[in-house]
BALUM-404510 format. One record per residue (C-alpha): residue number from 1; residue in one letter; chain; x, y, z. Coordinates in Angstrom, 1 decimal. Layout:
% BALUM-404510
<NUM; a; A; <X; Y; Z>>
...
END
This chain:
% BALUM-404510
<1; x; A; <-33.6; -62.1; -9.9>>
<2; x; A; <-34.8; -59.2; -8.0>>
<3; x; A; <-38.0; -59.2; -10.1>>
<4; x; A; <-39.1; -62.6; -8.3>>
<5; x; A; <-38.4; -61.5; -4.9>>
<6; x; A; <-41.2; -61.7; -2.3>>
<7; x; A; <-42.8; -58.2; -1.7>>
<8; x; A; <-42.5; -58.5; 2.1>>
<9; x; A; <-43.7; -54.9; 2.7>>
<10; x; A; <-47.3; -55.5; 2.7>>
<11; x; A; <-47.2; -58.4; 5.1>>
<12; x; A; <-45.1; -56.6; 7.5>>
<13; x; A; <-47.4; -53.8; 7.4>>
<14; x; A; <-50.2; -55.8; 8.0>>
<15; x; A; <-48.5; -57.3; 11.1>>
<16; x; A; <-47.4; -54.1; 12.5>>
<17; x; A; <-51.2; -53.0; 12.2>>
<18; x; A; <-52.2; -56.1; 14.1>>
<19; x; A; <-49.5; -55.2; 16.7>>
<20; x; A; <-50.9; -51.6; 17.2>>
<21; x; A; <-54.6; -52.5; 17.3>>
<22; x; A; <-53.8; -55.5; 19.8>>
<23; x; A; <-51.6; -53.2; 22.1>>
<24; x; A; <-54.0; -52.7; 24.9>>
<25; x; A; <-55.6; -56.1; 25.2>>
<26; x; A; <-59.0; -56.6; 27.1>>
<27; x; A; <-58.1; -57.6; 30.8>>
<28; x; A; <-58.2; -61.6; 31.2>>
<29; x; A; <-59.6; -61.2; 34.7>>
<30; x; A; <-61.0; -58.8; 37.2>>
<31; x; A; <-57.6; -58.5; 38.8>>
<32; x; A; <-56.1; -57.4; 35.3>>
<33; x; A; <-56.3; -53.6; 35.4>>
<34; x; A; <-54.2; -50.7; 34.8>>
<35; x; A; <-53.3; -48.2; 37.7>>
<36; x; A; <-53.7; -44.6; 36.7>>
<37; x; A; <-50.0; -44.0; 37.0>>
<38; x; A; <-49.4; -46.7; 34.1>>
<39; x; A; <-52.7; -46.3; 32.1>>
<40; x; A; <-52.2; -42.4; 31.6>>
<41; x; A; <-48.8; -42.5; 29.9>>
<42; x; A; <-50.0; -45.7; 28.0>>
<43; x; A; <-53.1; -43.7; 26.7>>
<44; x; A; <-50.6; -40.9; 25.8>>
<45; x; A; <-48.4; -43.2; 23.9>>
<46; x; A; <-51.3; -44.7; 22.0>>
<47; x; A; <-52.5; -41.1; 21.1>>
<48; x; A; <-48.9; -40.3; 20.0>>
<49; x; A; <-48.8; -43.8; 17.9>>
<50; x; A; <-51.9; -42.8; 16.0>>
<51; x; A; <-50.2; -39.4; 15.1>>
<52; x; A; <-47.0; -41.1; 14.0>>
<53; x; A; <-45.0; -39.4; 16.8>>
<54; x; A; <-42.9; -42.3; 17.4>>
<55; x; A; <-40.4; -40.5; 19.7>>
<56; x; A; <-43.1; -39.2; 21.9>>
<57; x; A; <-45.0; -42.4; 21.8>>
<58; x; A; <-41.8; -44.3; 23.0>>
<59; x; A; <-41.1; -41.7; 25.8>>
<60; x; A; <-44.5; -42.3; 27.0>>
<61; x; A; <-44.2; -46.0; 27.2>>
<62; x; A; <-40.7; -45.6; 29.0>>
<63; x; A; <-42.5; -43.3; 31.5>>
<64; x; A; <-45.1; -46.2; 32.1>>
<65; x; A; <-42.3; -48.6; 32.4>>
<66; x; A; <-40.5; -46.4; 35.1>>
<67; x; A; <-43.4; -46.7; 37.6>>
<68; x; A; <-42.5; -48.6; 40.6>>
<69; x; A; <-44.4; -51.6; 41.9>>
<70; x; A; <-46.3; -52.6; 38.6>>
<71; x; A; <-48.3; -55.7; 38.3>>
<72; x; A; <-47.6; -58.5; 35.9>>
<73; x; A; <-50.4; -57.5; 33.7>>
<74; x; A; <-49.2; -53.9; 33.6>>
<75; x; A; <-45.7; -55.0; 32.6>>
<76; x; A; <-47.2; -57.2; 29.8>>
<77; x; A; <-49.6; -54.3; 28.7>>
<78; x; A; <-46.4; -51.9; 28.6>>
<79; x; A; <-44.4; -54.5; 26.5>>
<80; x; A; <-47.4; -54.7; 24.1>>
<81; x; A; <-47.3; -50.9; 23.5>>
<82; x; A; <-43.5; -51.0; 23.3>>
<83; x; A; <-43.7; -53.9; 20.4>>
<84; x; A; <-46.4; -51.8; 18.6>>
<85; x; A; <-44.5; -48.5; 18.8>>
<86; x; A; <-41.0; -50.1; 17.9>>
<87; x; A; <-42.7; -51.9; 15.0>>
<88; x; A; <-44.2; -49.0; 13.5>>
<89; x; A; <-41.1; -46.9; 14.0>>
<90; x; A; <-39.0; -49.4; 12.4>>
<91; x; A; <-36.7; -50.1; 15.6>>
<92; x; A; <-36.5; -53.8; 14.7>>
<93; x; A; <-34.2; -54.5; 17.7>>
<94; x; A; <-36.6; -53.0; 20.2>>
<95; x; A; <-39.6; -54.5; 18.5>>
<96; x; A; <-37.9; -58.0; 18.4>>
<97; x; A; <-36.9; -57.8; 22.3>>
<98; x; A; <-40.5; -56.8; 23.0>>
<99; x; A; <-42.0; -59.6; 20.9>>
<100; x; A; <-39.8; -62.1; 22.4>>
<101; x; A; <-41.0; -61.4; 25.9>>
<102; x; A; <-44.7; -61.4; 24.9>>
<103; x; A; <-44.0; -64.8; 22.8>>
<104; x; A; <-42.7; -66.2; 26.1>>
<105; x; A; <-45.7; -65.2; 28.0>>
<106; x; A; <-48.4; -67.5; 29.1>>
<107; x; A; <-50.9; -64.5; 28.5>>
<108; x; A; <-50.3; -64.3; 24.9>>
<109; x; A; <-52.9; -66.5; 22.8>>
<110; x; A; <-51.3; -69.0; 20.4>>
<111; x; A; <-52.5; -67.0; 17.3>>
<112; x; A; <-51.1; -63.9; 18.6>>
<113; x; A; <-47.6; -65.4; 19.2>>
<114; x; A; <-47.7; -66.9; 15.6>>
<115; x; A; <-48.5; -63.1; 14.3>>
<116; x; A; <-45.7; -61.9; 16.5>>
<117; x; A; <-43.2; -64.4; 15.2>>
<118; x; A; <-44.5; -63.5; 11.7>>
<119; x; A; <-43.7; -59.6; 12.5>>
<120; x; A; <-40.3; -60.5; 13.9>>
<121; x; A; <-39.2; -62.1; 10.6>>
<122; x; A; <-40.7; -59.8; 8.3>>
<123; x; A; <-39.2; -56.7; 10.2>>
<124; x; A; <-35.8; -58.3; 9.9>>
<125; x; A; <-36.3; -59.1; 6.3>>
<126; x; A; <-37.3; -55.4; 5.6>>
<127; x; A; <-34.4; -54.2; 7.5>>
<128; x; A; <-32.0; -56.5; 5.5>>
<129; x; A; <-31.0; -58.3; 8.7>>
<130; x; A; <-31.2; -61.7; 6.9>>
<131; x; A; <-29.7; -63.9; 9.6>>
<132; x; A; <-32.2; -62.7; 12.0>>
<133; x; A; <-34.8; -63.1; 9.3>>
<134; x; A; <-33.7; -66.9; 9.0>>
<135; x; A; <-33.9; -67.5; 12.7>>
<136; x; A; <-37.2; -65.9; 13.0>>
<137; x; A; <-38.9; -67.4; 10.0>>
<138; x; A; <-37.6; -70.9; 10.9>>
<139; x; A; <-39.1; -70.5; 14.6>>
<140; x; A; <-42.4; -69.4; 13.0>>
<141; x; A; <-42.3; -72.3; 10.6>>
<142; x; A; <-41.6; -74.9; 13.2>>
<143; x; A; <-44.5; -73.4; 15.6>>
<144; x; A; <-47.0; -72.8; 12.6>>
<145; x; A; <-46.4; -75.5; 10.1>>
<146; x; A; <-46.1; -74.8; 6.3>>
<147; x; A; <-46.9; -71.3; 5.1>>
<148; x; A; <-45.9; -70.5; 1.4>>
<149; x; A; <-45.5; -66.7; 1.9>>
<150; x; A; <-43.1; -67.4; 4.8>>
<151; x; A; <-41.2; -70.2; 3.0>>
<152; x; A; <-40.6; -67.7; 0.4>>
<153; x; A; <-39.3; -65.1; 2.5>>
<154; x; A; <-37.1; -67.6; 3.9>>
<155; x; A; <-35.6; -68.6; 0.6>>
<156; x; A; <-35.0; -65.1; -0.3>>
<157; x; A; <-33.2; -64.4; 3.2>>
<158; x; A; <-31.0; -67.2; 2.3>>
<159; x; A; <-30.5; -66.0; -1.1>>
<160; x; A; <-29.7; -62.4; -0.2>>
<161; x; A; <-27.1; -63.3; 2.2>>
<162; x; A; <-25.6; -65.5; -0.6>>
<163; x; A; <-26.5; -68.8; 1.3>>
<164; x; A; <-27.3; -70.3; -2.0>>
<165; x; A; <-27.4; -74.0; -0.7>>
<166; x; A; <-29.9; -73.5; 1.9>>
<167; x; A; <-31.9; -71.2; -0.6>>
<168; x; A; <-32.0; -74.0; -3.3>>
<169; x; A; <-32.8; -76.5; -0.5>>
<170; x; A; <-36.0; -74.8; 0.6>>
<171; x; A; <-37.0; -73.7; -2.8>>
<172; x; A; <-36.6; -77.2; -4.1>>
<173; x; A; <-38.8; -78.5; -1.3>>
<174; x; A; <-41.4; -75.9; -2.1>>
<175; x; A; <-41.5; -76.7; -5.8>>
<176; x; A; <-41.7; -80.5; -4.9>>
<177; x; A; <-44.6; -79.9; -2.7>>
<178; x; A; <-46.5; -78.1; -5.3>>
<179; x; A; <-45.8; -80.4; -7.8>>
<180; x; A; <-47.1; -83.2; -5.7>>
<181; x; A; <-50.3; -81.2; -5.1>>
<182; x; A; <-50.9; -81.0; -8.7>>
<183; x; A; <-50.0; -77.3; -9.2>>
<184; x; A; <-47.5; -75.8; -11.6>>
<185; x; A; <-44.7; -74.1; -9.6>>
<186; x; A; <-44.4; -70.4; -10.3>>
<187; x; A; <-42.0; -69.3; -13.0>>
<188; x; A; <-40.3; -67.1; -10.6>>
<189; x; A; <-39.6; -69.9; -8.0>>
<190; x; A; <-37.8; -72.0; -10.9>>
<191; x; A; <-35.9; -69.0; -11.9>>
<192; x; A; <-34.7; -68.5; -8.2>>
<193; x; A; <-33.8; -72.2; -8.0>>
<194; x; A; <-31.8; -72.0; -11.4>>
<195; x; A; <-30.2; -68.6; -9.9>>
<196; x; A; <-29.0; -70.8; -6.8>>
<197; x; A; <-27.8; -73.6; -8.9>>
<198; x; A; <-26.0; -71.2; -11.2>>
<199; x; A; <-24.0; -69.7; -8.1>>
<200; x; A; <-23.2; -73.2; -6.8>>
<201; x; A; <-22.1; -74.3; -10.3>>
<202; x; A; <-24.4; -77.3; -9.9>>
<203; x; A; <-24.8; -77.9; -13.8>>
<204; x; A; <-26.8; -81.2; -13.1>>
<205; x; A; <-29.3; -79.6; -10.8>>
<206; x; A; <-29.3; -76.4; -13.2>>
<207; x; A; <-30.2; -78.8; -16.3>>
<208; x; A; <-33.1; -80.4; -14.2>>
<209; x; A; <-34.6; -77.0; -13.4>>
<210; x; A; <-34.2; -75.8; -17.0>>
<211; x; A; <-36.1; -79.1; -18.1>>
<212; x; A; <-39.0; -77.8; -15.5>>
<213; x; A; <-38.9; -74.5; -17.0>>
<214; x; A; <-39.3; -75.8; -20.3>>
<215; x; A; <-42.1; -78.2; -19.2>>
<216; x; A; <-44.2; -75.9; -17.6>>
<217; x; A; <-43.3; -72.4; -19.4>>
<218; x; A; <-41.8; -73.6; -23.0>>
<219; x; A; <-40.3; -70.3; -23.9>>
<220; x; A; <-37.6; -70.5; -26.6>>
<221; x; A; <-35.0; -69.0; -24.1>>
<222; x; A; <-35.2; -71.9; -21.7>>
<223; x; A; <-34.8; -74.3; -24.6>>
<224; x; A; <-31.6; -72.3; -25.3>>
<225; x; A; <-30.4; -72.2; -21.9>>
<226; x; A; <-30.6; -76.1; -21.3>>
<227; x; A; <-29.1; -76.9; -24.6>>
<228; x; A; <-26.4; -74.6; -23.8>>
<229; x; A; <-26.1; -76.1; -20.5>>
<230; x; A; <-25.8; -79.7; -22.0>>
<231; x; A; <-22.8; -78.4; -24.4>>
<232; x; A; <-20.8; -76.8; -21.6>>
<233; x; A; <-21.5; -79.6; -18.8>>
<234; x; A; <-18.3; -81.3; -18.3>>
<235; x; A; <-20.3; -84.4; -16.8>>
<236; x; A; <-21.9; -84.8; -20.2>>
<237; x; A; <-20.4; -88.1; -21.6>>
<238; x; A; <-18.6; -87.9; -24.8>>
<239; x; A; <-20.6; -90.9; -26.0>>
<240; x; A; <-23.6; -88.5; -25.9>>
<241; x; A; <-22.0; -85.8; -28.4>>
<242; x; A; <-24.3; -87.0; -31.2>>
<243; x; A; <-27.2; -87.1; -28.9>>
<244; x; A; <-26.7; -83.3; -27.9>>
<245; x; A; <-26.6; -82.4; -31.6>>
<246; x; A; <-29.8; -84.4; -32.2>>
<247; x; A; <-31.9; -82.7; -29.6>>
<248; x; A; <-30.5; -79.2; -30.7>>
<249; x; A; <-31.6; -80.0; -34.1>>
<250; x; A; <-35.0; -81.2; -32.9>>
<251; x; A; <-35.3; -77.9; -30.8>>
<252; x; A; <-34.5; -76.1; -34.1>>
<253; x; A; <-31.3; -74.4; -33.0>>
<254; x; A; <-29.0; -76.2; -35.1>>
<255; x; A; <-28.4; -73.7; -38.0>>
<256; x; A; <-24.6; -74.1; -39.1>>
<257; x; A; <-23.4; -76.3; -41.9>>
<258; x; A; <-20.4; -77.3; -39.8>>
<259; x; A; <-22.8; -78.4; -37.0>>
<260; x; A; <-24.6; -80.8; -39.4>>
<261; x; A; <-21.3; -82.1; -40.8>>
<262; x; A; <-20.1; -83.0; -37.4>>
<263; x; A; <-23.5; -84.5; -36.5>>
<264; x; A; <-23.3; -86.5; -39.7>>
<265; x; A; <-19.7; -87.8; -38.9>>
<266; x; A; <-20.7; -88.7; -35.2>>
<267; x; A; <-23.4; -90.9; -36.6>>
<268; x; A; <-21.2; -92.5; -39.0>>
<269; x; A; <-18.6; -93.2; -36.2>>
<270; x; A; <-21.4; -94.8; -34.2>>
<271; x; A; <-22.0; -97.2; -37.0>>
<272; x; A; <-25.4; -95.7; -38.0>>
<273; x; A; <-25.2; -94.8; -41.5>>
<274; x; A; <-28.8; -94.4; -42.3>>
<275; x; A; <-29.2; -92.1; -39.2>>
<276; x; A; <-26.3; -90.1; -40.7>>
<277; x; A; <-28.1; -90.0; -44.1>>
<278; x; A; <-31.4; -89.0; -42.6>>
<279; x; A; <-29.8; -86.1; -40.5>>
<280; x; A; <-27.9; -84.9; -43.6>>
<281; x; A; <-31.0; -85.1; -45.7>>
<282; x; A; <-32.8; -83.0; -43.0>>
<283; x; A; <-29.9; -80.5; -43.3>>
<284; x; A; <-30.6; -80.2; -47.1>>
<285; x; A; <-34.4; -80.0; -46.7>>
<286; x; A; <-34.0; -77.2; -44.0>>
<287; x; A; <-31.7; -75.2; -46.4>>
<288; x; A; <-28.7; -75.5; -44.1>>
<289; x; A; <-26.5; -77.7; -46.5>>
<290; x; A; <-25.6; -77.5; -50.3>>
<291; x; A; <-26.0; -73.6; -50.3>>
<292; x; A; <-22.6; -72.1; -49.9>>
<293; x; A; <-18.8; -72.8; -50.6>>
<294; x; A; <-18.8; -76.0; -48.5>>
<295; x; A; <-21.6; -77.6; -50.9>>
<296; x; A; <-18.9; -79.6; -52.8>>
<297; x; A; <-17.6; -81.1; -49.6>>
<298; x; A; <-21.2; -81.8; -48.1>>
<299; x; A; <-21.9; -83.6; -51.3>>
<300; x; A; <-18.7; -85.7; -51.1>>
<301; x; A; <-19.6; -86.6; -47.5>>
<302; x; A; <-23.2; -87.6; -48.6>>
<303; x; A; <-22.0; -89.9; -51.4>>
<304; x; A; <-19.9; -91.6; -48.8>>
<305; x; A; <-22.7; -92.0; -46.4>>
<306; x; A; <-25.0; -93.5; -49.1>>
<307; x; A; <-22.2; -96.1; -49.9>>
<308; x; A; <-21.9; -96.9; -46.2>>
<309; x; A; <-25.7; -97.3; -45.9>>
<310; x; A; <-25.6; -99.8; -49.0>>
<311; x; A; <-22.7; -101.7; -47.4>>
<312; x; A; <-24.3; -101.9; -44.1>>
<313; x; A; <-27.4; -103.2; -45.4>>
<314; x; A; <-25.6; -105.9; -47.1>>
<315; x; A; <-23.7; -106.9; -44.0>>
<316; x; A; <-26.4; -106.5; -41.4>>
<317; x; A; <-27.0; -110.4; -40.8>>
<318; x; A; <-23.3; -111.0; -40.3>>
<319; x; A; <-23.2; -107.8; -38.0>>
<320; x; A; <-26.0; -109.5; -36.0>>
<321; x; A; <-24.3; -112.7; -35.6>>
<322; x; A; <-21.0; -111.0; -34.5>>
<323; x; A; <-23.1; -108.7; -32.0>>
<324; x; A; <-24.5; -112.0; -30.5>>
<325; x; A; <-20.9; -113.0; -29.5>>
<326; x; A; <-19.8; -109.7; -28.3>>
<327; x; A; <-18.9; -109.2; -24.5>>
<328; x; A; <-21.5; -106.5; -24.1>>
<329; x; A; <-24.7; -105.5; -25.4>>
<330; x; A; <-23.6; -102.4; -27.3>>
<331; x; A; <-22.9; -104.0; -30.6>>
<332; x; A; <-26.6; -105.6; -30.5>>
<333; x; A; <-28.1; -102.0; -29.6>>
<334; x; A; <-26.2; -100.7; -32.8>>
<335; x; A; <-27.4; -103.4; -35.0>>
<336; x; A; <-30.9; -103.2; -33.7>>
<337; x; A; <-30.8; -99.4; -34.3>>
<338; x; A; <-29.7; -99.9; -37.8>>
<339; x; A; <-32.5; -102.6; -38.5>>
<340; x; A; <-35.2; -99.9; -37.2>>
<341; x; A; <-33.6; -97.0; -39.6>>
<342; x; A; <-33.8; -99.7; -42.6>>
<343; x; A; <-37.5; -99.9; -41.9>>
<344; x; A; <-37.4; -103.0; -39.9>>
<345; x; A; <-38.6; -101.9; -36.7>>
<346; x; A; <-40.1; -105.0; -35.0>>
<347; x; A; <-36.9; -107.0; -35.8>>
<348; x; A; <-34.5; -104.1; -34.7>>
<349; x; A; <-36.3; -103.3; -31.5>>
<350; x; A; <-36.2; -107.0; -30.5>>
<351; x; A; <-32.6; -107.1; -31.3>>
<352; x; A; <-32.1; -103.8; -29.1>>
<353; x; A; <-34.0; -105.6; -26.2>>
<354; x; A; <-31.5; -108.4; -26.4>>
<355; x; A; <-28.6; -105.7; -26.1>>
<356; x; A; <-30.3; -104.2; -23.1>>
<357; x; A; <-30.6; -107.7; -21.5>>
<358; x; A; <-27.1; -108.7; -22.3>>
<359; x; A; <-25.7; -105.5; -20.4>>
<360; x; A; <-24.6; -102.3; -22.2>>
<361; x; A; <-21.6; -100.3; -21.0>>
<362; x; A; <-23.9; -97.5; -19.9>>
<363; x; A; <-27.6; -98.7; -19.2>>
<364; x; A; <-28.9; -95.1; -19.1>>
<365; x; A; <-27.5; -94.2; -22.7>>
<366; x; A; <-28.6; -97.5; -24.0>>
<367; x; A; <-32.1; -96.7; -22.8>>
<368; x; A; <-32.1; -93.4; -24.3>>
<369; x; A; <-31.0; -94.9; -27.7>>
<370; x; A; <-33.8; -97.6; -27.5>>
<371; x; A; <-36.3; -94.7; -26.7>>
<372; x; A; <-35.1; -92.8; -29.8>>
<373; x; A; <-35.2; -96.0; -31.8>>
<374; x; A; <-39.0; -96.5; -30.8>>
<375; x; A; <-39.5; -93.0; -31.8>>
<376; x; A; <-37.9; -93.4; -35.2>>
<377; x; A; <-40.4; -96.6; -35.6>>
<378; x; A; <-43.3; -94.1; -34.9>>
<379; x; A; <-44.0; -95.5; -31.6>>
<380; x; A; <-44.1; -92.4; -29.6>>
<381; x; A; <-45.9; -93.5; -26.5>>
<382; x; A; <-43.8; -96.6; -26.0>>
<383; x; A; <-40.7; -93.9; -26.6>>
<384; x; A; <-42.0; -91.6; -23.9>>
<385; x; A; <-42.4; -94.6; -21.3>>
<386; x; A; <-38.8; -95.9; -22.1>>
<387; x; A; <-37.2; -92.3; -22.0>>
<388; x; A; <-38.8; -91.5; -18.8>>
<389; x; A; <-36.9; -94.5; -17.4>>
<390; x; A; <-33.4; -92.9; -18.1>>
<391; x; A; <-31.7; -91.9; -15.1>>
<392; x; A; <-27.9; -90.7; -14.1>>
<393; x; A; <-26.1; -87.4; -14.2>>
<394; x; A; <-24.1; -87.8; -17.3>>
<395; x; A; <-26.6; -85.9; -19.5>>
<396; x; A; <-28.5; -89.0; -20.7>>
<397; x; A; <-31.4; -88.1; -18.3>>
<398; x; A; <-31.5; -84.5; -19.4>>
<399; x; A; <-31.8; -85.3; -23.0>>
<400; x; A; <-34.3; -88.0; -22.5>>
<401; x; A; <-36.5; -85.6; -20.5>>
<402; x; A; <-36.2; -83.0; -23.6>>
<403; x; A; <-37.3; -85.8; -26.1>>
<404; x; A; <-40.2; -86.6; -23.4>>
<405; x; A; <-41.3; -82.9; -23.8>>
<406; x; A; <-40.9; -82.8; -27.6>>
<407; x; A; <-42.9; -86.0; -27.9>>
<408; x; A; <-45.5; -84.9; -25.5>>
<409; x; A; <-45.9; -81.6; -27.3>>
<410; x; A; <-47.1; -83.3; -30.5>>
<411; x; A; <-50.1; -85.1; -28.8>>
END
């Protein structure tokens, strides 16, 4: 994760340089003058600062501060120089105290106040004082409004003190803003969000982030991560076991004969024998089935599936009539899906729509399966539109999003 951490050093350095150059501001009025007793040690401080002799510079600032009877302008100028010396020497506590005085002063222009708030934040971050960095950055953002560099610093200040919930919250908001503006979020932003969600064991959020990574940065390792996430997420419904296998197959990561056998048996249990046969045939075509010691068992299963397809085709009208009388829409969805796989797409999709209208046990799983039936019917644009309506946190939405990505990649 460190590779995507914001490089704060350059920003901090730029602000420190600003502090030094602004240390002795021009008088705002004729009354704003420095006496010799104050001006001389401040000039010595500036010379020592230029030579990077910070101890000598701070000693000269202290000498100026010790002069009795100073004007308000002289106090202000001494504080500016103290801020510059402390910032450049890395004395975060002294620099922050000086900046706080300057920020509170009516003499400091608004832009300079914002620069000082930024300096406080970046110094605290560089010094690994992350709680102070968080407080300073939040103050800056409240005063200045959105600033992507400072928001990134805030995210990492939270992350580095293991406040993963807040790091994720701010990172998600930043990603959402970029997507809203039509920009692709940086890969490192999505990686950091995924790291926070991993620490929080937020598997649903993590799946969503992996989907975004696959969407914007379609690398094989991100596909592998999201598919693994679906397999281990306890929230994923048992009713989606077949669907997890199918998206794994579509992604090209299903390579074990046992996986194909399990997937075929799940399709049979779901009452979808033609789908089971299509999946088996894909296993044979891909060289996964029929090659090893399990070939005879695989052949027996295939013969059983072929017979089941024949039986189901013969009984499909009776199945449809029974499904019309069923208390939920699930049986209609199964019958409709079978019609589609038997080559009667219009009829099958119409029956599935009746099932959706009747009320399935899980509307999101039902919409996922309707989208997959549209895909099987060769209606990819309709399938994408349907799959985008799948919601919930039981895995159906994550699987639907992956099919959307797969289908979109073909066009």
